[in-house]
MIFI-458925 format. One line per field, with one value per residue (C-alpha): x, y, z. Coordinates in nm, 4 decimals, m for minus. Each point is the difference from the previous one (the first is absolute). Layout:
% MIFI-458925
c1: (X	...)
c2: (Y	...)
c3: (Z	...)
END
This chain:
% MIFI-458925
c1: (14.7747	m0.3592	m0.2866	m0.3499	m0.2667	m0.3242	m0.2770	m0.3662	m0.2263	0.1568	m0.2332	m0.1640	0.2091	m0.0556	0.2312	0.1259	0.0261	0.1713	0.2325	0.0990	0.0692	0.2382	0.1548	0.0742	0.1823	0.2226	0.0464	0.0685	0.2905	0.1367	m0.1156	m0.1261	m0.3472	m0.2701	m0.3643	m0.2802	m0.3119	m0.1545	m0.3399	m0.2828	m0.2950	m0.2271	0.1271	0.3806	m0.0079	m0.1383	0.2752	0.2347	m0.0727	0.0150	0.3472	0.0834	m0.3281	m0.0942	m0.2714	m0.1518	m0.3849	m0.0579	m0.3655	m0.0730	m0.3117	m0.2047	m0.1716	m0.0348	m0.2822	0.1912	0.3325	m0.2323	m0.0648	0.3457	0.1525	m0.2280	0.1317	0.3308	0.2302	0.3667	m0.0254	m0.3061	0.0699	m0.2482	0.2425	m0.3267	m0.2609	m0.1005	0.0417	m0.3745	m0.1960	0.0354	m0.3795	0.1060	0.2978	m0.1754	m0.2364	0.2697	m0.0019	0.2931	0.1213	0.2908	0.1951	0.2793	0.3702	0.2192	m0.2808	0.1525	m0.2057	0.1863	m0.1138	0.1907	0.3380	m0.0918	m0.2720	0.2263	0.1237	m0.2997	m0.1918	m0.3895	m0.0665	0.1453	0.1321	0.1705	m0.1807	m0.1828	m0.3273	0.0746	0.2178	m0.3126	m0.1921	0.1953	m0.0011	m0.3674	m0.0195	m0.2107	m0.0335	0.1967	m0.2832	m0.1050	0.3700	0.0395	m0.3009	0.0804	0.3671	m0.1731	m0.2156	0.3324	0.2045	m0.2984	m0.0239	0.3899	m0.0739	m0.2546	0.2210	0.3117	0.2024	0.2479	m0.0189	0.2999	0.1301	m0.1629	m0.3098	m0.1105	0.0778	m0.3086	m0.1749	m0.0229	0.0241	0.3533	m0.1217	m0.3195	0.2664	0.1950	m0.2869	m0.0809	0.3474	0.1733	0.3035	m0.0271	0.3275	0.0382	0.0914	0.3161	0.0832	m0.0859	0.1982	0.2676	m0.0012	m0.0907	0.3236	0.2473	0.0696	0.2021	0.2471	m0.0016	0.0750	0.2542	0.1857	m0.0769	0.2328	m0.3151	m0.3505	m0.2090	m0.3715	m0.2552	m0.3499	m0.2219	m0.0143	0.3128	m0.1064	0.0344	m0.3013	0.0796	0.3078	m0.1127	m0.2227	0.0343	0.1812	0.2610	0.0436	0.0407	0.2659	0.1625	m0.0164	0.1390	0.3016	0.1165	m0.0415	0.2500	0.2268	m0.0944	m0.0811	m0.3275	m0.0892	m0.3689	m0.1257	m0.3446	m0.2602	0.0291	0.2240	m0.0731	0.2566	0.3127	0.3408	0.0010	m0.3070	0.0821	0.3273	m0.2212	m0.2001	0.2600	m0.0307	0.3301	m0.1512	m0.3149	m0.0567	m0.3254	m0.1381	m0.1888	0.2307	m0.0295	m0.2723	m0.1407	m0.4111	m0.1277	0.1075	m0.0501	0.2812	0.0384	0.1964	0.2566	0.0108	0.1176	0.2137	0.2039	0.0261	0.0869	0.3152	0.0925	0.0083	0.1368	0.3180	0.0522	0.0188	0.1688	0.3685)
c2: (29.2294	m0.0359	m0.1375	m0.0739	0.0407	m0.1382	m0.0695	m0.1156	0.1251	0.0216	0.0543	0.2960	0.1315	m0.0653	m0.1105	0.3052	0.1376	m0.3146	0.0444	0.3463	m0.0624	m0.2779	0.1596	0.2993	m0.1751	m0.1270	0.3269	0.1329	m0.2268	0.0923	m0.2382	0.0753	m0.1456	m0.0716	m0.0032	m0.2164	m0.0755	m0.3181	m0.1235	m0.2258	0.1688	0.2696	0.3451	m0.1378	m0.0767	0.3877	0.0860	m0.2094	0.0948	0.3944	m0.0331	m0.1106	0.1213	0.2812	0.1090	m0.3622	m0.0302	m0.2867	m0.1298	m0.2674	m0.2704	m0.1793	m0.2071	m0.1527	0.2680	0.2855	m0.1376	0.0374	0.3679	0.1150	m0.1737	0.2093	0.3064	m0.0745	0.0000	m0.0770	m0.2552	m0.1702	m0.2081	m0.2988	m0.2017	0.0803	m0.1585	m0.3442	m0.2505	0.0006	m0.3117	m0.1342	0.1678	0.3256	m0.0015	m0.1133	0.2565	0.2969	0.2346	0.0046	0.3360	0.1316	0.2252	0.2156	m0.1229	0.0160	m0.0932	m0.2413	m0.2076	m0.0930	m0.3529	m0.1416	m0.1593	m0.2971	m0.0049	0.1164	m0.3029	m0.1946	m0.1451	m0.0146	m0.3718	m0.3455	m0.2257	0.2723	0.2838	0.2754	m0.1797	m0.3623	0.1438	0.1404	m0.3003	m0.2150	0.2565	0.0358	m0.3888	0.0165	m0.3160	m0.0830	0.0260	0.3659	0.0935	m0.0959	0.1259	0.3626	m0.0543	m0.0931	0.3170	0.2074	m0.1526	0.1416	0.3120	0.0503	m0.0729	0.2352	0.2675	m0.0914	m0.0643	m0.3145	m0.1460	0.0769	0.2103	0.2325	m0.1102	m0.1926	0.3090	0.0065	m0.2956	0.1468	0.3670	0.0326	m0.0866	0.1851	0.2963	m0.1349	m0.0181	0.3902	0.0359	0.0916	m0.1594	m0.1911	m0.0055	m0.0098	0.2925	m0.1343	m0.0654	0.3513	0.1473	m0.2081	0.1204	0.3178	0.0828	m0.2110	m0.1975	m0.2627	0.2545	0.1869	m0.3093	m0.0979	0.3464	m0.0432	m0.1041	m0.1101	m0.0422	0.0876	m0.1061	0.0232	m0.1309	m0.0124	m0.3321	m0.2956	m0.3281	m0.3636	m0.0357	0.2798	0.1705	0.3388	m0.0201	0.0214	0.3225	m0.1427	m0.3290	0.2326	0.2445	m0.2928	m0.1761	0.3296	0.0148	m0.3775	0.0460	0.2916	m0.1665	0.2974	m0.0767	0.0464	0.1503	m0.0070	0.2827	m0.1551	0.1319	m0.3706	m0.2775	m0.3761	m0.1489	m0.1599	0.0797	m0.3109	0.0311	0.3302	m0.1401	m0.2371	0.2650	0.2026	0.2707	0.0739	0.1102	0.1829	0.2547	0.0979	0.2857	m0.2648	m0.1741	m0.3943	m0.1092	0.3754	0.0092	0.2367	0.3563	0.2693	0.0808	0.3730	0.1456	0.1115	m0.3738	m0.0945	0.2793	m0.1116	m0.3714	0.1203	0.1925	m0.2949	m0.1557	0.2253	0.0220	m0.3577	0.0043	0.3195	0.0291)
c3: (6.9489	m0.1847	0.1178	m0.1464	0.2390	m0.1161	0.2900	m0.0103	0.3028	0.3217	0.3106	m0.0426	m0.3073	m0.3428	m0.2279	m0.1046	0.3650	0.1378	m0.3014	0.0754	0.3671	m0.0615	m0.3231	0.2494	0.2475	m0.2514	m0.1743	0.3518	0.0001	m0.3292	m0.2186	m0.3950	0.0442	m0.2637	0.1579	m0.1774	0.1997	m0.1455	0.0577	m0.1231	0.0371	0.1791	0.1406	m0.0079	m0.3843	m0.0493	0.1896	m0.1857	m0.3234	0.0828	0.0461	m0.3433	m0.1792	0.1564	m0.2594	0.0014	0.0825	0.2217	0.0728	0.2359	m0.0529	0.2742	m0.2154	m0.3386	m0.1407	0.1635	m0.1806	m0.3563	0.0869	0.1180	m0.3189	m0.2250	0.1599	m0.1504	0.2982	m0.0322	0.2614	0.1575	0.2963	0.0379	0.2990	0.2739	m0.2707	0.0805	m0.2790	m0.1721	m0.0793	m0.3769	m0.0776	0.1338	m0.1922	m0.3259	0.0593	0.0251	m0.3322	m0.2017	m0.1196	m0.1749	0.1577	m0.0290	m0.0111	0.3120	0.2342	0.2708	0.2229	0.3351	0.1487	0.3083	m0.0732	0.0419	m0.2306	m0.2712	m0.1236	m0.0171	m0.3321	0.0010	m0.1057	0.0336	0.2560	0.1597	m0.1057	0.2656	m0.0768	0.0940	0.3054	0.1294	m0.0811	0.2552	0.2427	m0.0054	m0.0744	m0.2879	m0.2086	m0.2899	m0.2351	0.1208	m0.0442	m0.3354	m0.1214	0.1526	m0.1642	m0.3423	0.0116	0.1097	m0.3052	m0.2130	0.1395	m0.0615	m0.3468	m0.0106	0.1013	m0.1956	0.2931	0.0273	0.3704	0.1630	0.2761	0.0891	m0.0832	0.2656	0.2390	0.2424	m0.1579	m0.3400	0.0303	m0.0939	m0.3525	0.0065	0.0262	m0.2910	m0.2029	0.0643	m0.1287	0.3237	0.1205	0.3294	0.2874	0.3186	0.2175	0.0875	m0.3450	m0.0815	0.2558	m0.0937	m0.3251	0.0261	0.2729	m0.2248	0.2818	m0.1326	m0.1247	0.3367	0.2067	m0.2559	0.0859	0.3686	0.2674	0.2214	m0.0572	0.3147	0.0025	0.2357	0.1534	0.2616	0.0672	m0.0739	0.1152	m0.1268	m0.1946	m0.2716	0.1282	m0.0127	m0.3280	m0.3474	m0.0195	0.2252	m0.2026	m0.3231	0.1651	0.0997	m0.3230	m0.1289	0.2015	m0.0150	m0.3997	0.0444	0.2487	0.2929	0.3535	0.1016	0.3341	0.1024	0.2587	0.1477	0.2608	0.1511	m0.1170	0.1209	m0.2422	0.1228	m0.1582	m0.1871	m0.1485	m0.1301	m0.1525	m0.1956	m0.1038	m0.1592	0.3024	0.1664	0.3101	0.1236	0.2906	0.1452	0.1924	0.2705	0.2114	0.0311	0.2345	0.0271	m0.0917	m0.2849	0.0209	m0.1740	m0.2845	m0.0564	m0.1906	0.2582	0.1268	m0.3744	m0.0770	0.3563	m0.1608	m0.3072	0.1293	0.1908	m0.3333	m0.1960	0.2446	m0.0442	m0.3844	m0.1079	m0.0651)
END
């Protein structure tokens, strides 16, 4: 049996540690296991990148000005997922300095598909969220469009990531992508899913609102495309079997039993759960 294990953070374990624990349980049952931890950003992203590109240099910025300084240092990946989207004045004041090729600026997964201007652009969306008047929103849109023209950047995704930080990065000559997308490409997860008999992913909390977050959603998509069953291992699960099937997930198993309050999700508890799951999914 061939199993692809690709987890996000679970409890006190980061993506790499959680994936290793789950993979070990399947390997004990004789399965051939591919391990590919995935994360959208933060320490987990650094862990994940180290698995498919050990020599890659990853830096993480906390604000736009720090992002400028770090981009000039020439890392392989600049993680800006923790940066708060700048206002338009702050964005336009950022220096646009050409950088070496091969640098990728890592933005939040759901930001990577955004344009900057227009009715569906990130500036208009921010205007609606903050209650800005239509005149003010249109004025911002016009200034941003002129700035994009000066940069020589066409306004399509991911220019609107973090309200224009994506466009700034593109103007500097960097590539812009989500951490999850980078991991999918780095591990060649589409090909691995197609070769697997089972896809196992993991998350801290599986709930009705986000169904485990972007990592689970992406691994589920890959599994469904490859016509492979997808199983989720979680710290806690609040989703019914019916809702799981509608989302494309075959089963979900949680460390914390239903109705139990907060518990410490340790390596030992996750390992025990993974062994039970592996026992029902190996042949």
